[in-house]
C-alpha positions in Angstrom: 110.0 96.4 84.6 109.8 99.4 86.9 106.7 98.1 88.6 108.4 94.8 89.3 111.3 96.6 90.9 109.0 98.6 93.1 107.1 95.5 94.1 110.4 93.7 94.9 111.6 96.6 97.0 108.4 96.9 98.9 108.4 93.2 99.6 111.9 93.3 100.9 111.1 96.3 103.1 108.1 94.4 104.5 110.3 91.4 105.4 113.0 93.5 106.9 110.5 95.4 109.0 110.2 92.2 111.1 106.4 91.9 111.3 105.5 89.6 114.1 101.9 88.8 113.1 100.1 87.8 110.0 97.9 90.9 110.5 100.9 93.1 110.5 102.2 91.5 107.3 98.8 92.0 105.6 98.8 95.7 106.5 102.3 96.1 105.0 101.3 94.3 101.8 98.2 96.5 101.6 100.3 99.6 102.0 102.7 98.3 99.4 99.9 97.7 96.9 98.6 101.2 97.5 102.1 102.6 96.8 102.3 100.6 93.6 98.9 101.9 92.4 100.0 105.5 93.1 103.2 105.0 91.2 101.4 103.7 88.1 98.9 106.5 87.9 
């Protein structure tokens, strides 16, 4: 449940950041995935 909350929060932050390009969104998602991996280890 905690991981889902982290993922939801990171997704919301990525959307609120206002990425203007697909590449920018991809980088945000990649950083979010890295943060989730750090949180689970």
